[in-house]
N, C-alpha and C positions, 0 to 999 in steps of 0.2 A: 505493499499500500503506499501512497505517496501523497503529501498534502500540498494544498494550492489555497489562496485566498479567494473567496467569491462573495462579492457584494459587501465587503469589509468584514466578513466572517471567516474564522478558518475552517476550511472544508478539506477532507481526505477523501479522495477518491479510490475505488477498488480498481487496481490495475492487474491483479492476478486471479486466476481462477475462473471457472465457469458459474456464470450467475444468471438468474432469472428473477423476475419480480412481477407481482400482480397489483392491481389497486382496485377499490371500489369506492365510490363518491356517494354520500348521502347527506342531503341538505348541504350545510356549509361545512360538513366535516369530511375529513379525508382519511381512508383507512388503506393500508397496503400491507403485503406480505413480501419479505424480501430473503431469498436463499440464495447461498453462495457455496460451490464446491471447491475446496482448496487442499490439495495434498490429499490426504486420507481423512480429513474432516469437512464439516460445513458449518456455515453462519446462517442463523435464521433469525427473524425477529418480525414483530408486528408494530405499527406505529399508527398515530391518529392525531389530528389536531391541524390548527392553523400553523403552528411551528411544529413540525413533524418531529416527534421525539420517539424513539423505539427502545426497548431492551432487546439485545440480542444475545446469543449464546454460540459458542465454538465447541464442537465437539470433535475429539480426535481420536482415531482408533488404533494409533500405533502405540499407545501406553495401556496398561492394565492395572487398576479399573480405569475406564476412560475418564479424561479430565475435561472439565467444562470451564470455559472462560466467559465470564460475564462483560458485557460492553454496552454502549449507547450509540444510538444510530439517529442522527439528525439531518434536517433540511433547514437550512437558515433563511433560504431566500424563498419563502412560501407566503404569497399574498395574492389578492385577486380571485380569479375564477380558480376552480380545482385544477389539480394537475394529475399527471398519472404517470406510474413507473414503466419503462420499457427496458426490455431485456436485451441481451447481447445481439440478436438478429434484426433489430428494429431501427437500423440505421436511416432508412427513408421515412421513418414516421417523425424523426426528431425536427422540432423547429428550431428558430435562430435563438429564441429564449430558453436558454437551458439553465438549470438551476442544480447546483452541484450539492452532493451528499457526503456527509463524512462519518466515520467511524472510528472509535477510540476504545481500546480494550482498558477495562478498570483493573482486572486482575493480573494480565499478562499484556505486556506493553507489546503490541503486533506492528507498530509503526515500522519498526526496522527489520521485523521478521521477513524470511524468504521463502516463498511459497512457488511450488512448481505449478506452472500455467497449465491448464486443461482446456485452454480456448481453442476453439477451430480457427483455421487459417483464414486470413481475411476479416475478422470480426473484432472490432473493439470491445474492450472489456469494462466500459463505463455504464453505470446506471444513471440515467438522467430523467429529469422530469419535463415534460411538455404540457401544454395548456391543452383543456379539453372542457368544452361547455357541457353544463349538465341540463337535461330538458327540464322546462319549467314544471311539467306535471310530477316529476319525480321530487322536486323540493317542495311542492305545495303543502302547507302546513294539514296534517291528518285531520285535526279538530275542525277545521273548515271544510274539509270534505264531508264529514258527517254532517255538517251545518247544510251544505248544499244538497246531499240526499235528502235530509229532512224537508228542505225547501221543496224539493223535487215531488216529495211524497204529498205535501200539503196542496201542490199545484194540481197533482192528479185528483186530490180528494175533491176539491171545488169544481173542477171539470165535470167529474162524475155527478156532484151533487146539482150544479145549476142547469145541467142540460135538460133536466125535468122542466125547469122553469120555461124553456122555450119549447120543447117538445109537447107540454101539456096542451099548447093553444091548438095544434092540428089533431092531436089525440082526442080533446074534449069534442071536436067537431065530428070525428069519426066515430066516436063512442056515444055521442050525445050526452055528455055530463053537463051539470049545471054548476053554479059557484059553490055550493056547499060540497057537491062531490069533489070538485077540484081542490078545495080547502082541506078535505078529508084525505086525499091522495098526498097532497104536498106534506101534511103533518104526519103521515104513517112513516115517514123517514125517521122521525124523531122518536117513535116508539122503540125501535131498534137502538137508536142512538142513545136514549135515556138508559138502557139496561147495562150497557158496558162502560160507562163513565168512572165510575167508583172501581168496578172490577178491573178496568183496564189500567188504573194507576196501582191498584195492589199488585197485580200481575207484573207490570214493570218494576215496581220497586222489589219484587222479590225475585223474578226469574231474568230480568234485564229487560231494557227497552228494545234491542234489536229484533228478538223473537216476537214480541208483542206487536211492534210496529209492521214487522214483515207479516205476520198473520193478518193484521187489519187490511192492508193493501191488498193480499191476494184475495180475501174474502169480499170486500166491497167490488173489486174487479170483477169477479164472477158473477156477483148479484148485478151488477151494471149490464153486462153481456146478456143475462137471462130475463132483463125486464121486459123487452119487446114480445117475448114467449108467454110470459106471465099475463101480460096485458090482453092479449088475444084469447087467452083461456077464459078470463074473467075477472071482475074487479076484486073479489077476495084474493085472488092470487097474486094481483098486482100489489095490493096493499102488503100481503106477507112478504113479497121480494123487497119492495122499499123497505120495509122493516129489517129485513136481514142485511140491507146494505148499510143501514144505519148502524148495526151491530158492529160491522167492520170498520166503519168512520169513526165509531165512538171510541175506540181504543187509540186513535193516532194522537190526538192531543195530549193525554197523559203520557204515553210512551215517549213522545217526543220531549216532553218537558223532563222526563227523567233522564233521558240520553244527554241533554245539553247541560243538566244540573252536574253530571260527572264528566263532561267533556270540555265545557266552557269556563275559562276563569271569570270571576266576578266582575273584573274590568270590561270584557268584552260580551257580557250576558245580554245587555239591553240590545246592542246592534245585532247579535246572533238571533235573539227572538223576533227583533223587527224584520230581519231577512227572511225567516222561515214564516212568518205571518204574511208578509208580503207574497209569498208563494200562493196562499189562499187567494188573495186579491187577483193576482195575476192568472191563477187557474179559473177564477170567475170571468176575467177578460177573455182569456182563451175559449172558454166554454161558449159564452155569449156571442163571441164573435163569429166561431166556426159552426156552431150548431145550426143557424139559419141556412148558412151555405149547404151543409151536408143534407138538411131536410129538403131544401129546394131541388138538389140533384138526384138524391138517392132515397129520399122519403125519411121519415122521422125515426124508424128502427136504425138506421144507419149510425145515428149519433150515439147510441148505446153500444153498438157493436165496435165503432173505432176508439171510443174513449176508455171503454172497458180492456180492451187488448193491450194498451200501453202499460198496464200495470205488471205484465209479464217481463217487459224490458227493465222497468225499476227494479223489480224483485231480483233480477239476476245481478244488477249492480250493487244492490245492498247485500247479497250474500257475499259477495267478493269484497267489499270495501268496508263495511261497517262492523264495529264492535261496541257492545253495550258500555264498555268501560275502557280507559286507555290501559289499564293493566292487561287486557285482554288481546291487544293489539301488538303482534311481533314486529311490526315493520316502524312502529312509533319511535322516533329518535329518543335519546336520552335527555337533550336539551328541551324539546318539547314537552315531554312527560313531565320534566321538572316545572316546566312553566305551568302546566295544567294542574298538576297536583299542589302546586303553590298557591294556586288562586281560585280554587274550586272545591267542592264537598267531595271526598272520595272515601267512603266508608263501606263496611260490609253491607250485603243487601238486608233490607229490613224484615225482620222475623215476626215482629209483634206491633201492631198499629196501635198507639195509645190513644184510642178513640175519645176517651173521657177528657183527656187534656187537651186533645185538638178541638173539641166541641165547647171547652170551657173558655176559650180565648174570644174575645170580642171582635178583635181584627179578623178571625175566620169567619164569624157571622156577617161581618160587613163585606166581606170578599164574596161570599154566598149571595147575599140579598142584591149586592151591587151587579153580580153576574146576571142574575135573573133581569132586572131592570135594563141593564144594557142590551141583552140578547132579544128581549121582546121586540125592539125596534129593528135590530140587525136583522133577524130573521125574516122579518115582514117584508124588509127592503129586498133581501136576498130571493125570497120565494115569489113575490108578488110584483115586483116591479116591472118585469116585461108585461104583465097582464095590465098594469096600471098604463103603461105607454101605449099598449094596443086599444084599450078600451075608453080611456078618458082622453088621451092626447091624439087619438086616432092614427097612430103609425102602423103600417104593416109589419108583418111578422120579422123580416129582414132588417127593417130601420128599428124596431123596437130592440132587437138583439144588440145591434151596433150602438144604439144610444145607451144601453146598459154598461157598456164597455167604458164610457168616460168617468162615470162614478168610481168603478173599481181601479182604474188606473190612478185615480186622486188618491184613492185609499192606499195604494201600494207606495205611492210617493210619500205620503204624510206618514205612513208607518215607519217608514226608514229614518225621516227627520225626527219622528219621536225618539227614535232609538239613540240618536246622538244626543239629545237633551237629557234622557235618562232619569227624570225626576218622575217618580210613580204617582205621587199624591197630584201634582200639576196636570200631568198628562191625561190622568184619567178625568179630571174636572173638565178639562177641555172634551175629551172623548164623550162626556154626557151632555155638556151645556151646548156644544156646537151643532150636533144633530137636532136637539130639542129647538134651538132657534129656527133652523133653515127647514124644518118640517112644518113649525107653526106658519112660516110665510107662504107655504103651498096654497093655502086657501085664498090668499091675496093676488096671486100671479094671473095674468091674463093671457100670457102667450106659451106655447110649447117650450119656445127656447128657455124662458125664465124658470119654467118647471124643471126643465133638465137641469140648469145650473143649480137650483136649490137642492135637487137630488144629489148632484155631485159634491156639493159643499157639505151636505149633511153626511154622506159617507166619508168623505175626505177627513173630516173632523172626528169622525167616529174611530178612525184608524189610530188615533194617538191612544187608544185603549190598549193597544198591543205592547207599548211601553208604561202603561199603568197597570189596569187590572190584570193582564196576561203574565206580566213578570213579577207580580206581588207574591205569587206562591212560592217562587224560589227565594224571596227576599225574608219572608215570616218563617218559612221551615223548608230549606234546600234538602233536608235529608228526607222529608216526606212529600217532596214536590208533586210527584205523581199522584198520590192520595189526596192532596188538597186541591189539585185542578180537577180530579175525579169528582169531588164533593162540590166544588163550585159549579164546574160545567154541568153537573146534573141539574142544578137550579137553572142553567142557562138553558139547557134542553127542554126542560118544563116550560120555559116561557116559548120556545119554538113550537111546542107540542100545542099548547094553548093559544098562542098568539095568531100562528099561521091558520088553524082550525076557525077561531074567532072572527078573522078577517073575513073568511068566506060567508059566515053568517051576518056578520055586520053588514056586509055589502048587498045582501038579500033584502035587508031591512032599512039600511041607511046609506051612508056616501062614504067616499075617501076621506073626507074631512074628519068624519067620526073616527076611522082608521088611524089617522096620524094624532088626533088629540089624546088617545089612550097612550100612544108611544111617547108623546111629549111628557105627559104626567108622570110615567115611569121613569124617563131620564131625570127629572127634578127630584124624584124621590131618592133615586141612586145616587145623585150628587150629594144630598143631605147626608144620607148613611155614610157614604165613602168619606167625606171630609171629618165628620164627628168621630168615626171610630177605626178607620183604617190607618195602618202604620207601615213603614218602610223598614223598620227594625227587625231582626231576628228574634222571633218569640218561642220557637220551638227547636230544640236540639236533637 
């Protein structure tokens, strides 16, 4: 071995022996294995880091027992993008920017040792570093891969849910359904949705969110595909199939909440939740925009077949990329794991739920009541808005679907804005009072354009709830986030059951103004309860 200076640092290059080297890059870290045959011995070692340092050992077989020399191997000129080790035969792969390596024996001074060369003729015996770019998808943070998969699941969730809001218009004409029957069909989804709210939270907290969310997507996708068949058989079968679909979608929110409470540091929680919930809004946008097109070209059953089949693609990615906790992911880097574990809750799965303790806390009840008041108005707009545009504003099917896109796009934007503000009490107050104000103005507008604008502003301000109401579960009890969301969302689903059905009956005897007045009253009640009894501090360990 001989020494030279590289970049102001001492560097010793291997000049004798037959050598090989391999390297692997992960994120910003660099790992390599180096081995070198020399005489009857070999040198091997591993190293990692921005300043590569490795412990190496030398084994010689000409002594008995074999002797081992410990040493250190380092690269002093390591900066910028990752570099890779090249072996003896890689001359044409070397770049101009070469970085030297050095080896120094700790127990035996080998710098003056003479070793017989085993190199092949015509090959140089230097190990050098050259630059190689790492694809961005390999260094993308795993926690945000999980967030994006949850985002995609919620996108599918609302695509499969809102397609009935559009398809119900041609279906009601084909099957001769009145407003009360339409309201019953719309509310039947919530029968099943109600059943799995608390159960979904318990399952997620006990067996992990990956299994529960995966089950939910597969279940509701199958139910979506079978909906047209059930409708042609008869109304009872359609109601049952919609309830089955609700069972699958009912576990999605508690399971997602459980996963993010394990994967996302507190500092990123509001942003991640805002992104995931914006998937719901974009799912509504996608469903409302494409459903009229599919219905016009292929008939209303095509909506259910097309949207339902997308769940299989998502499920394949979910099985490959997702894990319930960071500890279960073998590809997670140590640095990212340290970041996650240092800023989020990661405890053993919950075995016993302290129901009495949970239900004794005033902020829990504030969460439950507020969720009911909030979802009454939200679900009415979700299920009845296309009908409102069609019957009251006299838009056709395609126009009604496209006009529904604007409010949901507004919600997607506002939800992410709220995620950056991240004050749960303020965000939820806006999420209550904003919709109440704009819905109250609908009785005064005289043009369709102003009605659409009021709808867009109502739903846009409603989106601030994603950084208020929907993140409060992880604030007050992160260990029981799934159960808490199951409890409050059960109340929210009851609002959907009663609200969507009641709207059909109100419209038979009254007007849309009466529908909006009930929603406004509940938004005001929710505002009072939320500001008097809720908190952003942890109250459950």
